[in-house]
C-alpha positions in Angstrom: 0.0 0.0 0.0 1.5 3.3 -1.1 0.9 6.5 0.8 0.1 9.4 -1.6 -0.9 12.9 -0.7 -3.5 14.4 -3.0 -3.8 18.1 -3.5 -7.0 18.7 -5.5 -6.1 22.3 -6.4 -8.2 25.1 -7.6 -10.2 25.8 -10.8 -10.2 22.6 -12.8 -7.9 21.0 -10.3 -10.5 18.9 -8.5 -11.8 17.5 -11.9 -8.4 16.4 -13.2 -7.3 15.2 -9.8 -10.4 13.0 -9.6 -9.7 11.7 -13.1 -6.1 10.8 -12.3 -7.0 9.1 -9.0 -9.7 7.1 -10.7 -7.3 5.9 -13.4 -4.7 4.8 -10.9 -7.3 2.9 -8.9 -8.5 1.2 -12.0 -5.0 0.2 -12.9 -5.1 -1.9 -9.7 -2.5 0.0 -7.6 -3.3 0.1 -3.9 -2.8 3.6 -2.5 -3.7 5.2 0.8 -4.9 8.6 -0.5 -4.3 11.5 2.0 -6.0 14.7 1.0 -4.4 18.0 1.9 -5.5 21.6 1.0 -3.3 24.1 -0.9 -3.8 27.4 -2.6 -7.2 29.2 -2.6 -9.0 26.3 -1.0 -6.4 26.3 1.8 -7.0 30.0 2.4 -10.7 29.3 2.9 -10.1 26.3 5.1 -7.0 27.2 7.0 -6.4 30.9 6.5 -3.1 30.4 4.6 -2.4 29.1 1.1 0.3 26.8 2.4 -0.7 25.1 5.7 2.0 23.5 7.8 -0.1 20.4 7.9 0.0 20.0 4.1 3.8 20.2 4.2 3.9 17.6 7.0 1.7 15.2 5.0 3.8 15.4 1.9 7.0 15.0 3.9 5.5 11.9 5.5 4.3 10.3 2.3 7.2 11.5 0.1 4.8 11.6 -2.8 2.1 14.1 -3.9 -0.3 14.2 -6.8 -1.2 17.9 -7.2 -3.8 19.7 -9.2 -3.2 23.3 -10.5 -3.5 26.4 -8.3 -5.0 29.8 -8.8 -1.8 31.5 -7.7 -2.8 34.9 -9.0 -5.7 35.0 -6.6 -3.5 34.7 -3.5 -1.7 38.0 -3.2 1.8 39.0 -4.2 3.9 37.1 -1.7 3.7 33.8 0.3 5.3 33.8 3.8 6.3 30.6 5.6 7.6 30.6 9.1 11.2 29.5 9.3 12.8 27.4 12.1 14.3 30.6 13.7 10.9 32.3 13.7 11.7 34.6 10.7 9.5 34.2 7.7 10.7 32.9 4.3 9.0 34.7 1.5 8.1 33.2 -1.9 6.7 34.7 -5.1 4.0 32.0 -5.6 2.4 29.1 -3.7 3.9 26.7 -6.3 7.4 28.0 -5.6 6.8 27.9 -1.8 5.6 24.3 -1.9 8.6 23.1 -4.0 11.3 24.9 -2.1 9.9 24.2 1.3 10.0 20.5 0.4 13.4 20.7 -1.1 12.4 20.0 -4.7 15.2 21.2 -6.9 14.4 20.0 -10.4 11.3 19.8 -12.6 10.8 17.1 -15.3 8.4 17.6 -18.2 8.3 14.9 -20.8 6.6 16.1 -24.0 5.6 13.8 -26.8 3.2 14.0 -29.7 0.4 11.4 -30.0 -1.1 9.8 -33.1 -4.6 11.2 -33.6 -3.8 14.6 -32.2 -3.2 17.4 -34.7 0.2 18.7 -33.9 2.8 21.1 -35.4 5.5 18.5 -34.5 3.9 15.1 -34.9 7.2 13.2 -34.0 8.2 15.3 -31.0 9.5 13.2 -28.1 11.7 15.0 -25.6 12.2 15.7 -21.9 12.7 19.2 -20.4 14.7 19.2 -17.1 14.6 22.5 -15.4 16.5 23.7 -12.3 13.9 25.0 -9.8 15.6 26.9 -7.0 17.4 29.8 -8.7 17.4 32.1 -11.7 15.0 35.1 -11.9 12.2 32.9 -10.5 13.9 32.9 -7.0 11.6 35.9 -6.2 14.3 38.4 -5.4 12.8 41.5 -7.0 12.0 45.0 -5.8 10.9 48.4 -6.9 13.4 51.0 -7.9 11.4 54.2 -7.3 8.0 54.5 -8.7 8.8 53.8 -12.3 11.2 50.8 -12.4 11.6 47.3 -11.1 14.6 45.1 -10.6 14.9 41.3 -10.5 18.0 39.4 -9.4 19.1 36.4 -11.4 20.9 34.0 -9.2 23.0 31.0 -10.4 25.3 28.9 -8.2 27.6 26.1 -9.2 26.1 23.7 -6.6 22.5 24.1 -7.9 23.5 24.0 -11.6 25.7 20.9 -11.2 23.0 19.2 -9.1 20.4 19.8 -11.9 22.8 18.7 -14.6 23.6 15.4 -12.7 19.9 14.7 -12.4 19.5 15.3 -16.2 22.3 12.9 -17.0 21.1 10.2 -14.6 17.6 10.6 -16.0 19.0 10.1 -19.5 20.9 7.0 -18.5 17.9 5.4 -16.7 15.5 6.1 -19.6 17.7 5.2 -22.5 18.1 8.8 -23.7 21.2 9.5 -25.7 21.7 13.2 -25.6 21.6 16.1 -23.1 21.5 19.7 -24.4 22.1 22.6 -22.0 20.2 25.8 -22.9 21.6 29.2 -22.0 22.4 32.8 -23.0 26.0 32.7 -22.0 27.1 35.0 -24.8 25.3 37.8 -22.9 24.9 36.6 -19.3 28.4 35.4 -18.9 28.5 35.2 -15.1 25.2 33.4 -14.6 24.3 31.4 -17.7 28.0 31.0 -18.3 28.4 29.4 -14.9 25.4 27.1 -15.6 27.0 26.0 -18.9 30.4 25.4 -17.3 28.8 23.3 -14.5 26.9 21.2 -17.1 30.0 20.6 -19.2 31.9 19.4 -16.1 29.2 17.0 -15.1 28.9 15.7 -18.7 32.4 14.4 -18.3 31.1 11.7 -15.9 28.7 10.3 -18.6 30.8 9.6 -21.7 28.1 7.4 -23.2 25.7 10.3 -23.4 26.3 13.0 -26.0 26.4 16.6 -24.6 25.9 19.8 -26.4 24.5 23.3 -25.8 22.5 26.0 -27.5 21.5 29.6 -27.0 17.9 29.8 -25.8 16.8 31.9 -28.9 18.5 29.3 -31.2 16.7 26.6 -29.3 13.3 28.2 -29.8 13.9 28.5 -33.5 15.2 25.0 -33.9 12.3 23.6 -31.9 9.9 25.1 -34.4 12.1 24.3 -37.5 13.5 20.8 -36.5 11.8 19.6 -33.3 13.0 16.0 -33.8 16.6 17.2 -33.2 16.2 17.2 -29.4 16.3 14.5 -26.7 16.8 15.9 -23.1 16.9 19.6 -22.6 18.6 20.9 -19.5 17.7 24.5 -18.7 17.7 27.2 -16.0 14.4 27.9 -14.3 12.9 30.5 -16.6 14.1 29.2 -19.9 12.8 25.7 -19.0 9.4 27.0 -18.1 9.0 28.9 -21.4 10.4 26.0 -23.5 7.9 23.7 -21.8 5.0 25.8 -22.9 6.4 26.0 -26.4 6.7 22.3 -26.7 3.2 21.7 -25.3 1.9 23.9 -28.2 4.0 21.9 -30.7 2.3 18.6 -29.7 -1.2 20.1 -29.8 -2.3 21.0 -26.2 -1.1 21.8 -22.7 -3.6 19.2 -21.7 -1.1 16.5 -22.9 1.9 17.7 -20.9 2.6 16.0 -17.6 5.3 17.0 -15.1 7.0 16.3 -11.8 9.3 18.1 -9.4 11.9 16.1 -7.5 14.0 16.6 -4.4 15.8 14.3 -2.0 13.0 12.0 -0.6 10.1 13.9 -2.1 8.3 14.0 -5.5 5.4 16.2 -6.6 3.5 15.2 -9.7 1.5 17.9 -11.5 0.3 18.8 -14.9 2.0 21.6 -16.9 -1.3 23.5 -17.4 -2.9 26.0 -15.0 -6.1 26.1 -13.1 -8.2 27.4 -16.0 -11.0 29.0 -13.8 -13.1 29.6 -16.9 -13.5 25.9 -17.4 -14.0 25.0 -13.7 -17.0 22.9 -13.0 -18.0 22.5 -16.7 -16.6 19.0 -17.1 -14.7 20.0 -20.2 -11.1 20.0 -19.2 -8.7 17.6 -20.7 -7.6 15.1 -18.0 -4.7 13.5 -19.8 -1.9 15.7 -18.5 -2.5 14.8 -14.9 -3.3 11.2 -15.8 0.1 11.0 -17.4 1.6 12.7 -14.3 -0.1 9.9 -12.4 1.8 7.4 -14.6 5.0 9.2 -13.7 4.1 8.8 -10.1 3.6 5.1 -10.5 7.0 4.8 -12.2 8.5 6.6 -9.1 6.7 4.0 -6.8 8.0 1.1 -8.8 4.6 0.2 -10.3 6.0 0.1 -13.8 3.5 -2.3 -15.3 0.5 -0.1 -14.2 2.3 3.0 -15.5 2.8 1.4 -18.9 -0.8 0.3 -19.1 -2.0 3.8 -18.4 0.2 5.3 -21.1 -0.9 2.7 -23.6 -4.6 3.4 -22.7 -4.1 7.1 -23.2 -2.3 6.5 -26.5 -5.1 4.3 -27.9 -7.8 6.7 -26.9 -6.0 9.6 -28.5 -5.3 7.7 -31.6 -8.9 6.5 -31.9 -10.1 10.1 -31.7 -13.7 9.5 -30.8 -13.7 10.6 -27.2 -11.6 13.8 -27.0 -12.2 17.0 -25.0 -12.7 20.3 -26.9 -9.0 21.4 -26.7 -8.2 18.4 -28.9 -11.0 19.1 -31.3 -13.6 16.8 -29.8 -16.8 17.4 -27.8 -16.3 14.8 -25.0 -16.7 15.6 -21.3 -13.8 15.1 -18.9 -15.6 12.2 -17.2 -16.3 10.5 -20.6 -12.7 10.7 -21.7 -11.6 9.4 -18.3 -14.1 6.5 -18.6 -12.8 5.5 -22.0 -9.2 5.6 -20.8 -10.2 3.3 -17.9 -12.0 1.0 -20.3 -8.8 0.6 -22.3 -6.7 -0.4 -19.3 
């Protein structure tokens, strides 16, 4: 029996979370589901977007299945009490959750599926993004009334840790190439350091090809020759932007799963947001979080169930008869989930 913390999330979060849980149950994996509030729902229930009890539950289980959050509704900063009594301040709830739990890298596999209209029908790559630094670290401030300033932070330790994760991931999953993305020709001290750290780590993995590309060149080549990539290693902001681009290339953010990993903790979540305009309408595509659930099962060692879930998703998308509106169909969320379960 696996302990899994479930965060239903906001907006369409409860709908896609329910779909993912149903599919995992139907795959025959025994889990003890422990629900915990986060985000807007947690503000209503606990008076804070990130309750200490939620962090404690995830630390105890080591694994969380998380729906998307309405982060823009929660104010500008999230404060979490530190061990010395002084607050740690984060820009968003997502950042607060990941960093409080020690997650330091985000993994987003992106692949095209037969039956889904895509700009890049053969795309199959993985984006690995460092999570703790870069301009997303939240260190920004006003400079007078008419200017703002953000600090881009890069350290050797964080860059090398993310790079080693990327090469280990490539080795475990049979990937043959890791490409570091940067703008070191301009940002020589920050992106230059990120690139140097990746190059040094690459020396420990001679069986894996290593190369690098400027972020603007990467964006162009993803559009022009998307099949040229395998594993992309990127700093926080570039990785986030590239993930969105790649989701568009395969046809929908609703097909893009993801996970954030730290030492002893893993958070599985879709790449898309809470989509409040779709909330409660039973129209959201559940595939991204269902595939995130398959990643969760891989993490738990339930590889057979994970393979069956991916195959069921593949068959339903190829068949094309029960697709949600973002994929050009008219099916409800529950209907698409039911058909995926039928194909298990």
